[in-house]
Structures are given as C-alpha cells and as structure tokens.
N, CA, C and O of each residue as an XYZ file, in Angstrom:
724
protein
N      13.961    -16.939      6.497
C      15.159    -16.034      6.016
C      14.175    -15.172      4.253
O      13.352    -15.505      3.401
N      14.979    -14.048      4.613
C      14.798    -13.207      3.344
C      15.177    -13.277      2.579
O      16.278    -13.807      2.726
N      14.944    -13.011      1.444
C      15.585    -12.740     -0.016
C      15.951    -11.919     -0.668
O      15.197    -11.000     -0.988
N      17.359    -11.987     -1.121
C      17.618    -10.615     -1.574
C      16.690     -9.242     -2.041
O      17.083     -8.076     -2.020
N      15.666     -9.622     -2.365
C      14.405     -8.335     -2.966
C      13.895     -8.152     -1.670
O      13.597     -7.048     -1.213
N      13.780     -9.342     -1.003
C      13.027     -8.735      0.359
C      14.220     -7.944      1.360
O      13.637     -7.157      2.107
N      15.033     -7.940      1.479
C      16.315     -7.826      2.410
C      16.135     -5.936      1.468
O      15.751     -4.963      2.117
N      16.467     -5.843      0.101
C      16.498     -4.518      0.000
C      15.078     -3.859     -0.301
O      15.243     -2.701     -0.685
N      13.838     -4.200     -0.253
C      12.909     -3.294     -0.075
C      12.773     -2.911      1.075
O      12.262     -1.801      1.216
N      13.274     -3.869      2.596
C      13.161     -3.667      3.900
C      13.795     -2.539      4.250
O      13.402     -1.640      4.992
N      15.139     -2.686      3.468
C      16.118     -1.698      3.526
C      16.183     -0.056      3.335
O      16.638      0.966      3.849
N      15.558     -0.446      2.449
C      15.409      1.171      1.420
C      14.467      1.730      1.199
O      14.392      2.944      1.010
N      13.073      0.511      1.172
C      11.609      1.137      1.113
C      11.120      1.049      2.376
O      11.170      2.098      3.019
N      10.618      0.007      2.965
C       9.767     -0.167      3.748
C       9.791      0.939      5.440
O      10.658      0.966      6.313
N       8.615      1.629      5.356
C       8.733      2.104      6.623
C       9.281      3.603      6.302
O       9.393      4.313      7.301
N       9.563      4.064      5.322
C      10.229      5.178      5.512
C       9.232      5.953      4.822
O       8.605      5.530      3.850
N       9.084      7.166      5.369
C       7.537      8.175      5.175
C       7.803      8.482      3.711
O       8.813      8.987      3.222
N       6.623      8.050      3.077
C       6.390      8.604      1.753
C       5.800      9.618      1.546
O       5.466     10.098      2.629
N       5.312     10.545      0.279
C       4.608     11.160     -0.063
C       4.409     11.680     -1.434
O       4.047     12.822     -1.718
N       4.708     10.638     -2.320
C       5.418     10.563     -3.452
C       3.061      9.861     -3.881
O       2.665      8.751     -4.239
N       2.708     10.413     -3.756
C       0.840     10.285     -4.324
C       0.922      9.161     -5.207
O      -0.019      8.373     -5.121
N       2.179      8.793     -6.364
C       1.660      7.709     -6.929
C       2.149      6.379     -6.306
O       1.748      5.218     -6.399
N       2.985      6.869     -5.755
C       3.717      5.414     -4.871
C       2.985      5.069     -3.633
O       3.088      3.939     -3.155
N       2.200      6.046     -3.051
C       0.936      5.514     -2.254
C       0.052      5.562     -2.808
O      -0.548      6.393     -2.126
N      -0.627      5.309     -3.618
C      -1.484      4.802     -4.513
C      -0.608      3.126     -4.799
O      -0.958      2.133     -4.162
N       0.197      3.094     -5.537
C       0.493      1.920     -5.938
C       0.623      0.994     -4.622
O       0.142     -0.134     -4.522
N       1.403      1.715     -3.572
C       1.224      0.392     -2.976
C       0.185      0.473     -1.631
O       0.590      0.171     -0.508
N      -1.253      0.934     -1.901
C      -2.499      0.651     -0.602
C      -2.557     -0.820     -2.661
O      -2.773     -2.024     -2.525
N      -2.358     -0.293     -3.840
C      -2.883     -1.517     -4.161
C      -2.471     -2.651     -4.044
O      -3.201     -3.634     -3.919
N      -1.087     -2.665     -4.071
C       0.238     -3.574     -3.930
C      -0.314     -4.578     -2.599
O      -0.326     -5.809     -2.640
N      -0.700     -3.855     -1.589
C      -1.092     -4.287     -0.209
C      -2.561     -4.862     -0.118
O      -2.909     -5.738      0.674
N      -3.476     -4.157     -1.170
C      -4.959     -5.345     -0.922
C      -4.578     -5.979     -2.097
O      -5.559     -6.690     -2.316
N      -3.596     -6.229     -3.207
C      -3.358     -7.928     -3.798
C      -2.908     -8.539     -2.770
O      -3.224     -9.722     -2.644
N      -2.239     -8.046     -1.981
C      -1.393     -9.090     -0.859
C      -2.510    -10.314     -0.162
O      -2.272    -11.520     -0.096
N      -3.542     -9.738      0.231
C      -4.896    -10.176      0.943
C      -4.301    -11.799      0.426
O      -3.856    -12.306     -0.603
N      -4.655    -12.276      2.043
C      -4.620    -13.807      1.589
C      -2.987    -14.436      1.113
O      -2.940    -15.650      1.311
N      -2.127    -14.058      0.736
C      -1.099    -14.168     -0.091
C      -0.336    -13.770      0.593
O      -0.754    -12.947      1.408
N       1.417    -14.182      0.646
C       2.649    -13.357      0.979
C       3.145    -12.297      0.701
O       2.794    -11.946     -0.425
N       4.041    -11.349      1.362
C       4.276     -9.737      0.968
C       5.262    -10.174     -0.515
O       5.306     -9.587     -1.596
N       6.112    -11.632      0.018
C       7.134    -11.953     -0.936
C       6.767    -11.883     -2.589
O       7.307    -11.241     -3.490
N       5.495    -12.919     -2.604
C       4.610    -12.978     -3.612
C       4.773    -11.697     -4.267
O       5.304    -11.635     -5.375
N       4.390    -10.762     -3.713
C       3.244     -9.615     -4.927
C       4.870     -8.995     -4.807
O       5.077     -8.351     -5.835
N       5.914     -8.976     -4.030
C       7.365     -8.369     -3.932
C       7.386     -8.718     -6.020
O       7.479     -8.075     -7.065
N       7.248     -9.972     -5.608
C       8.482    -10.645     -6.713
C       7.523    -10.613     -8.057
O       7.976    -11.008     -9.131
N       5.966    -10.045     -7.919
C       5.727     -9.592     -9.201
C       5.162     -7.713     -9.357
O       4.464     -6.909     -9.975
N       6.084     -7.914     -8.298
C       5.689     -6.002     -8.182
C       6.013     -5.409     -9.685
O       4.991     -5.009    -10.244
N       7.115     -5.281    -10.386
C       7.272     -5.018    -12.158
C       6.427     -5.437    -12.852
O       5.768     -4.662    -13.544
N       6.239     -6.599    -12.860
C       4.747     -7.003    -13.555
C       3.102     -6.130    -13.434
O       2.248     -6.091    -14.320
N       3.038     -5.536    -12.150
C       2.143     -4.873    -12.154
C       1.829     -3.312    -12.008
O       0.808     -2.716    -11.665
N       2.888     -2.949    -12.337
C       3.992     -2.062    -12.665
C       3.273     -1.844    -14.350
O       2.400     -1.035    -14.664
N       3.864     -2.695    -15.104
C       3.432     -2.903    -16.261
C       1.734     -2.715    -16.539
O       0.995     -1.826    -16.960
N       1.603     -4.082    -16.049
C       0.144     -4.568    -16.186
C      -0.570     -3.355    -15.882
O      -1.226     -2.972    -16.851
N      -0.686     -2.470    -14.655
C      -1.266     -1.317    -14.343
C      -0.983      0.242    -14.676
O      -1.000      1.231    -13.943
N      -0.637      0.045    -16.467
C       0.253      1.745    -16.807
C       1.110      2.281    -15.523
O       1.248      3.492    -15.352
N       1.615      1.433    -14.732
C       2.636      2.380    -13.508
C       1.837      2.884    -12.730
O       2.264      3.675    -11.889
N       0.606      2.604    -12.785
C      -0.082      3.231    -11.147
C      -0.553      4.224    -12.114
O      -0.723      5.302    -11.544
N      -0.729      4.252    -12.913
C      -1.545      6.055    -13.493
C      -2.719      5.539    -12.994
O      -3.315      4.629    -13.569
N      -3.211      6.189    -11.675
C      -4.529      5.963    -11.529
C      -5.559      6.562    -12.810
O      -6.234      5.666    -13.317
N      -5.725      7.656    -13.275
C      -6.832      7.911    -14.065
C      -6.408      6.736    -15.051
O      -7.212      5.897    -14.645
N      -5.683      6.068    -16.096
C      -5.540      5.333    -16.818
C      -6.386      4.051    -16.259
O      -7.329      3.501    -16.828
N      -5.932      3.791    -15.276
C      -6.471      2.638    -14.252
C      -8.104      2.740    -14.207
O      -8.772      1.716    -14.351
N      -8.830      4.237    -13.967
C      -9.819      4.746    -14.008
C     -10.999      4.000    -14.666
O     -12.107      3.609    -14.299
N      -9.962      3.968    -16.280
C     -11.122      4.257    -17.842
C     -10.826      2.826    -17.703
O     -11.792      2.663    -18.447
N     -10.370      1.488    -17.436
C     -10.457      0.422    -17.900
C     -11.617      0.002    -18.306
O     -12.677      0.287    -17.749
N     -11.474     -0.848    -19.505
C     -12.672     -1.156    -20.053
C     -12.709     -2.776    -19.501
O     -11.777     -3.177    -18.804
N     -13.794     -3.639    -19.842
C     -13.796     -4.594    -19.683
C     -12.824     -5.372    -20.444
O     -11.983     -6.006    -19.807
N     -12.825     -5.409    -21.602
C     -11.187     -5.787    -22.167
C      -9.959     -6.006    -21.672
O      -9.091     -6.851    -21.893
N     -10.098     -4.686    -20.658
C      -8.730     -4.236    -20.179
C      -8.567     -5.111    -19.025
O      -7.480     -5.615    -18.742
N      -9.987     -5.360    -18.134
C     -10.051     -7.019    -17.589
C      -9.705     -8.162    -17.477
O      -9.284     -8.725    -16.467
N      -9.930     -8.745    -18.949
C      -9.918     -9.398    -19.446
C      -8.493     -9.600    -19.690
O      -7.948    -10.657    -19.369
N      -7.848     -8.613    -20.255
C      -6.194     -8.882    -20.158
C      -5.715     -9.097    -18.815
O      -5.116    -10.097    -18.422
N      -5.934     -8.382    -18.345
C      -5.377     -8.451    -16.939
C      -5.944     -9.653    -15.987
O      -5.664     -9.597    -14.789
N      -6.630    -10.597    -16.414
C      -7.369    -11.397    -15.951
C      -5.874    -12.533    -16.644
O      -5.225    -13.107    -15.770
N      -5.564    -12.704    -17.720
C      -4.996    -13.799    -18.745
C      -3.472    -13.122    -18.231
O      -2.764    -13.833    -18.944
N      -2.648    -12.385    -17.608
C      -1.585    -11.976    -17.422
C      -1.316    -12.570    -15.891
O      -1.629    -12.260    -14.741
N      -0.228    -14.042    -16.837
C       0.523    -14.860    -15.335
C       1.619    -14.034    -14.684
O       2.489    -14.585    -14.010
N       1.582    -12.267    -14.938
C       2.711    -11.732    -14.051
C       2.035    -11.354    -12.821
O       2.747    -11.116    -11.845
N       0.505    -11.241    -12.691
C       0.467    -10.350    -11.572
C      -0.791    -11.574    -11.214
O      -1.046    -12.539    -11.934
N      -1.479    -11.219     -9.883
C      -2.751    -12.113     -9.484
C      -3.219    -12.629     -9.902
O      -2.343    -13.371    -10.345
N      -4.642    -13.226    -10.475
C      -4.992    -13.158    -11.562
C      -6.448    -13.385    -10.748
O      -7.071    -14.405    -11.044
N      -7.011    -12.491     -9.749
C      -8.142    -12.587     -8.982
C      -8.619    -11.633     -9.446
O      -8.236    -10.463     -9.476
N      -9.787    -12.293     -9.956
C     -11.466    -11.137    -10.726
C     -11.784    -10.029     -9.649
O     -12.236     -9.015    -10.181
N     -11.705     -9.975     -8.714
C     -12.243     -9.272     -7.374
C     -11.298     -8.269     -6.966
O     -11.612     -7.167     -6.518
N      -9.876     -8.785     -7.175
C      -8.702     -7.930     -6.589
C      -8.435     -6.917     -8.271
O      -8.000     -5.779     -8.446
N      -8.784     -7.666     -8.968
C      -8.610     -6.653    -10.314
C      -9.913     -5.714    -10.143
O      -9.618     -4.520    -10.074
N     -10.953     -5.931    -10.081
C     -11.722     -4.860    -10.415
C     -11.904     -3.709     -9.251
O     -12.514     -2.651     -9.402
N     -11.134     -4.220     -7.872
C     -10.687     -3.575     -6.848
C     -10.163     -2.634     -7.393
O     -10.510     -1.454     -7.337
N      -8.959     -3.273     -8.171
C      -7.801     -1.617     -8.321
C      -8.712     -0.746     -9.527
O      -8.162      0.247    -10.005
N      -9.339     -0.914     -9.747
C      -9.778     -0.549    -11.260
C     -11.638      0.703    -10.152
O     -12.386      1.540    -10.658
N     -11.617      0.372     -9.258
C     -12.740      0.818     -8.159
C     -11.819      2.067     -7.619
O     -12.034      3.278     -7.569
N     -10.695      1.248     -7.234
C     -10.114      1.780     -5.954
C      -9.149      3.075     -7.148
O      -8.522      3.974     -6.588
N      -9.149      3.021     -8.378
C      -8.636      3.855     -8.781
C      -9.280      5.070     -9.187
O      -8.769      6.170     -9.394
N     -10.558      4.687     -9.278
C     -11.775      5.720     -9.343
C     -12.110      6.316     -8.362
O     -12.666      7.376     -8.650
N     -11.976      5.999     -6.639
C     -12.152      6.261     -5.731
C     -10.890      7.225     -5.217
O     -11.062      8.293     -4.630
N      -9.295      6.524     -5.620
C      -8.843      7.969     -5.354
C      -8.729      8.985     -6.049
O      -8.556     10.122     -5.610
N      -8.844      8.568     -7.547
C      -8.879     10.030     -8.147
C     -10.420     10.876     -7.512
O     -10.136     12.069     -7.621
N     -11.428     10.808     -7.099
C     -12.078     11.637     -6.073
C     -11.605     12.030     -4.609
O     -12.200     13.082     -4.376
N     -10.892     11.729     -3.605
C     -10.203     11.639     -2.736
C      -9.543     12.818     -3.114
O      -9.615     13.960     -2.661
N      -8.809     12.273     -4.136
C      -7.559     13.543     -4.705
C      -8.400     15.012     -4.864
O      -8.220     16.117     -4.351
N      -9.320     14.532     -5.744
C     -10.431     15.941     -6.440
C     -10.624     16.978     -4.702
O     -10.429     18.186     -4.568
N     -10.994     16.110     -3.764
C     -11.734     16.173     -2.639
C     -10.893     16.552     -1.927
O     -11.445     17.302     -1.122
N      -9.262     16.457     -1.604
C      -9.109     16.571     -0.339
C      -7.988     17.083     -0.557
O      -7.419     17.591      0.409
N      -7.087     17.119     -2.364
C      -6.186     17.563     -2.319
C      -5.230     16.396     -2.869
O      -4.845     16.425     -4.038
N      -4.990     15.732     -2.300
C      -4.199     14.793     -2.507
C      -4.295     13.764     -1.531
O      -4.743     14.081     -0.430
N      -3.829     12.155     -1.818
C      -3.987     10.768     -0.717
C      -2.585     11.127      0.299
O      -2.561     10.647      1.433
N      -1.598     11.875     -0.124
C      -0.283     12.072      0.599
C      -1.084     13.229      2.129
O      -0.834     12.994      3.311
N      -1.904     14.260      1.706
C      -2.267     15.211      2.538
C      -3.085     14.332      3.422
O      -3.037     14.052      4.620
N      -3.910     13.967      2.351
C      -5.436     13.137      3.604
C      -4.938     11.817      4.674
O      -5.486     11.301      5.649
N      -3.671     11.572      3.992
C      -3.453      9.878      4.734
C      -2.350     10.674      6.061
O      -2.319     10.294      7.231
N      -1.522     11.834      5.475
C      -0.597     12.245      6.702
C      -1.447     13.163      7.687
O      -1.282     13.153      8.906
N      -2.356     13.942      7.037
C      -3.543     14.827      8.176
C      -3.850     13.444      9.588
O      -4.069     13.778     10.753
N      -3.804     12.188      9.205
C      -4.658     11.606     10.360
C      -3.561     11.374     11.646
O      -3.888     10.810     12.690
N      -1.941     12.016     11.322
C      -1.366     11.558     11.849
C      -0.458     13.207     12.357
O       0.364     13.161     13.272
N      -0.586     13.768     12.053
C      -0.761     15.486     12.691
C       0.610     15.409     11.485
O       1.620     15.815     12.061
N       0.889     15.056     10.171
C       2.027     14.932      9.068
C       3.378     14.472     10.076
O       4.418     15.115     10.217
N       3.111     13.504     10.550
C       4.385     12.751     11.577
C       3.916     11.906     11.800
O       2.770     11.723     12.210
N       5.527     10.511     11.340
C       4.903      9.016     11.465
C       4.635      8.865     13.082
O       4.549      9.921     13.708
N       4.476      7.433     13.914
C       3.811      7.535     14.546
C       4.916      5.828     14.949
O       4.879      4.658     14.569
N       5.778      6.656     15.910
C       6.996      5.694     15.807
C       6.629      4.546     17.128
O       6.168      4.985     18.182
N       6.843      3.313     16.972
C       6.670      2.299     17.897
C       8.005      2.332     18.559
O       8.896      3.149     18.329
N       8.043      1.095     19.623
C       9.215      0.921     20.129
C       9.456     -0.750     20.435
O      10.006     -1.464     21.273
N       8.565     -0.888     19.020
C       9.106     -3.032     19.474
C      10.161     -3.585     19.725
O      11.068     -2.757     19.647
N      10.542     -4.627     20.006
C      11.648     -5.033     20.677
C      11.552     -6.890     19.824
O      12.506     -7.465     19.300
N      10.586     -7.254     19.908
C      10.457     -8.162     19.169
C       9.007     -8.003     18.057
O       8.110     -7.164     18.146
N       9.156     -9.099     17.040
C       8.046     -9.362     16.336
C       6.792     -9.643     16.779
O       5.866     -9.268     16.060
N       6.437    -10.446     18.201
C       5.476    -10.510     18.185
C       4.527     -9.521     18.819
O       3.328     -9.753     18.971
N       5.227     -8.232     19.237
C       4.524     -7.419     20.052
C       3.616     -6.818     18.433
O       2.404     -6.684     18.602
N       3.999     -6.574     17.376
C       3.715     -5.348     16.660
C       2.271     -6.079     16.278
O       2.128     -7.205     15.802
N       1.478     -5.333     16.547
C      -0.216     -5.617     16.147
C      -0.237     -6.088     14.816
O       0.764     -6.174     14.104
N      -1.591     -6.447     14.429
C      -2.199     -6.396     12.941
C      -2.756     -5.368     12.755
O      -2.629     -4.998     11.588
N      -3.471     -4.550     13.521
C      -4.309     -3.350     13.003
C      -4.400     -2.220     14.742
O      -4.503     -2.396     15.956
N      -4.306     -1.368     13.983
C      -4.790     -0.559     15.782
C      -5.646      0.745     15.306
O      -5.703      1.008     14.105
N      -6.189      1.406     16.093
C      -7.295      2.355     16.255
C      -7.455      3.228     14.934
O      -8.444      3.538     14.269
N      -5.619      3.598     14.770
C      -5.627      4.530     13.613
C      -6.006      3.399     12.493
O      -7.112      3.731     12.067
N      -5.647      2.412     11.943
C      -6.003      1.690     10.908
C      -7.192      1.235     11.007
O      -7.509      0.619      9.990
N      -8.258      1.282     12.053
C      -9.189      0.958     11.651
C      -9.864      2.203     11.381
O     -10.812      2.071     10.606
N      -9.589      3.709     11.917
C     -10.393      4.646     11.620
C      -9.954      4.883     10.495
O     -10.933      5.260      9.852
N      -8.609      4.901      9.517
C      -8.082      4.895      7.982
C      -9.260      3.768      6.875
O      -9.791      4.119      5.822
N      -9.361      2.650      7.440
C      -9.826      1.456      7.374
C     -11.489      2.071      6.525
O     -11.851      2.129      5.350
N     -12.113      2.425      7.800
C     -13.122      3.030      8.069
C     -13.663      3.847      7.038
O     -14.688      3.586      6.408
N     -12.708      5.161      6.842
C     -13.141      6.522      5.983
C     -12.489      5.795      4.637
O     -13.218      6.201      3.732
N     -11.746      5.151      4.201
C     -11.469      4.801      2.703
C     -12.455      3.776      2.166
O     -12.538      3.571      0.956
N     -13.362      2.991      3.246
C     -14.379      2.185      2.656
C     -15.342      2.984      2.375
O     -15.695      3.081      1.199
N     -16.022      3.780      3.450
C     -16.502      5.258      2.783
C     -16.592      5.151      1.943
O     -17.429      4.375      1.483
N     -15.429      6.175      0.881
C     -15.371      7.000      0.221
C     -15.015      5.549     -1.056
O     -14.134      5.746     -1.893
N     -15.721      4.306     -1.050
C     -15.711      3.584     -2.231
C     -14.314      2.673     -2.152
O     -14.363      1.894     -3.104
N     -13.385      2.517     -1.574
C     -12.540      1.978     -1.499
C     -12.317      0.192     -1.467
O     -12.146     -0.231     -0.324
N     -12.310     -0.298     -1.976
C     -12.399     -2.148     -1.626
C     -10.682     -2.775     -1.496
O      -9.658     -2.412     -2.075
N     -10.872     -3.606     -0.708
C      -9.545     -4.609     -0.273
C      -8.590     -3.572      0.817
O      -7.378     -3.790      0.819
N      -9.035     -2.647      1.578
C      -9.040     -1.832      2.768
C      -9.222     -2.044      3.543
O      -9.490     -1.083      4.263
N      -9.279     -3.506      4.237
C      -9.684     -3.608      5.681
C      -8.426     -3.466      6.488
O      -7.340     -3.443      5.908
N      -8.536     -3.341      8.193
C      -8.135     -2.670      8.596
C      -6.741     -3.662      9.040
O      -6.016     -3.476     10.017
N      -6.684     -4.191      8.541
C      -4.699     -4.954      8.674
C      -4.539     -4.775      7.792
O      -3.464     -4.176      7.808
N      -4.997     -4.887      6.391
C      -4.147     -4.388      5.106
C      -3.690     -2.617      5.313
O      -2.643     -1.976      5.410
N      -4.725     -2.420      5.307
C      -4.157     -0.979      5.882
C      -3.625     -0.591      7.222
O      -3.635      0.634      7.350
N      -3.135     -1.270      8.331
C      -1.867     -1.648      9.039
C      -0.367     -1.655      8.427
O       0.619     -0.933      8.574
N      -0.651     -2.770      7.699
C       0.456     -3.419      6.902
C       1.008     -2.073      5.698
O       2.176     -1.997      5.318
N       0.003     -1.192      5.286
C       0.177     -0.339      4.320
C       0.559      0.917      4.967
O       1.017      1.913      4.408
N       0.289      0.733      6.354
C       0.645      2.160      7.088
C       2.433      2.257      7.314
O       3.157      3.252      7.323
N       2.744      0.905      7.471
C       3.923      0.360      8.305
C       4.746      0.694      6.602
O       5.865      1.195      6.711
N       4.431      0.535      5.666
C       4.984      0.480      4.327
C       5.475      1.976      4.215
O       6.641      2.367      4.254
N       4.700      2.481      4.115
C       4.505      3.744      3.153
C       5.308      5.072      4.621
O       5.695      6.227      4.438
N       5.285      4.233      5.971
C       6.556      4.889      6.516
C       5.447      5.800      7.606
O       5.986      6.631      8.336
N       3.599      5.592      7.716
C       3.167      6.980      8.503
C       2.959      5.634      9.792
O       1.920      5.722     10.446
N       3.769      4.625     10.081
C       3.750      4.007     11.089
C       5.475      3.307     11.081
O       6.059      2.767     10.142
N       5.912      3.542     12.345
C       7.596      3.332     12.241
C       7.141      2.095     12.790
O       6.264      2.392     13.602
N       7.317      0.691     12.751
C       6.997     -0.459     13.235
C       8.953     -0.770     13.020
O       9.140     -1.909     13.449
N       9.663     -0.454     12.769
C      11.379     -1.371     12.844
C      11.291     -1.401     14.572
O      10.858     -0.663     15.457
N      12.064     -2.889     14.458
C      11.976     -2.937     16.143
C      13.285     -2.255     16.414
O      14.213     -2.174     15.610
N      13.256     -1.691     17.840
C      14.543     -1.103     18.150
C      15.514     -2.377     17.887
O      15.219     -3.570     17.810
N      16.976     -1.622     17.758
C      17.754     -2.613     16.930
C      18.302     -2.842     15.818
O      19.380     -3.401     15.621
N      17.377     -2.301     14.867
C      16.778     -2.726     13.652
C      17.906     -1.306     13.416
O      17.800     -0.234     14.010
N      19.077     -1.699     12.287
C      19.788     -0.941     11.741
C      19.082      0.081     10.921
O      19.576      1.205     11.015
N      17.963     -0.040     10.077
C      16.919      1.176      9.519
C      16.804      1.655     10.230
O      17.336      2.743     10.008
N      16.172      1.629     11.664
C      14.980      2.545     12.183
C      15.838      3.650     12.439
O      15.155      4.631     12.145
N      17.167      4.111     12.896
C      17.245      5.606     12.723
C      17.957      6.474     11.729
O      18.611      7.501     11.912
N      17.636      5.729     10.494
C      18.158      6.453      9.329
C      16.910      6.262      7.856
O      17.072      6.073      6.650
N      15.564      6.449      8.833
C      14.321      6.287      7.880
C      14.106      7.755      7.649
O      12.963      7.973      7.246
N      14.784      8.736      7.766
C      14.475     10.031      7.140
C      15.759     10.078      6.702
O      16.189     11.218      6.875
N      16.521      9.402      6.241
C      18.002      9.599      4.951
C      17.527      9.063      3.743
O      16.960      7.971      3.787
N      17.674      9.696      2.583
C      17.589      9.120      1.478
C      19.048      7.857      1.229
O      19.124      7.198      0.193
C-alpha cells in the first residue's frame, strides 16, 4: 500500500520526461542515497535533503568542506552515511565537469535514447527488470566520469524516475498522461 506521498510522487513525477538539470541532478543524488533503503524512506526525507544540500545547487555542493561533511553527518533529516555524503560532493564535482564537457546532464542523458523515452509494455511488476543494457552503459559512463553510487540498478531506477524509461504498467492511469503537465 502506497502512502499519500508515494501516490502523489507516482502520479505527478515518476516516469515523466524530465529536462531540468537541477531536478536531474537531485534525482541522481536521491537515487544513490536510496541504495540499500526503501524509496519511501528517501521520499520522506526529500525536503530535508533539499535543505541540507542547498537546494541541490551543484556548485555549492562541489565546494563543501570537511565542516560541511560533519554538519551533514549530524543532520537527522537525511541518511547519515559518510560514504553517501562524500559521494554527493564528488558527484556534484563530476556533474559540473560533465556539464562543462557536454553542455548539460539533460543533453548528455537524453542523447543515450535519441531524445525519446524508452516505452516498455509491461503488464505486471514482476516483468520490470532491475537493470538493462541501457542502464549498464550509462552506469559505466558515469563511473568513468568519477560519479559514485551509480551502479546499473541505481541508474535503472533513476532512468525510470526521470522518464528516460517509461515503465508505467499497461493499464496504469498515469501511463497515457506522461507528456501532459
């Protein structure tokens, strides 16, 4: 059973093609933070993450100091995992380099699918894979660029979340409305 927050996230955000670089960066960080935890845990902490990580301003995060790391480790509103906190800072730095080289995360990410979402035709949750060749390739490319917590399973969840992959089941009322605001 989904909570009201999970239902709202599913209906209004999950799977909708996203092109806002700040949101794409935020979701990449949140999906990495979710590793080993439930998405509902991260979703419940999302506002705390936004506050703690300066609204996911990558330039600010990339410049975080040891004092910022300790501040984050003391913040009960987020997952206080030193590896994940350090990964967020490294990912902000890698994100800025990627944007400098590729123009934007949006341009780089969507180039992998020719600018159009991969639309799957699943009828049951058990059909949805945990990873694919696409998530393998993007994961490998991000790792090569210095990103952390971007394994193939995390990246597949990310691709679903930001609408690069449409895994809404056939029959899901949201499925046909993904390109509408």
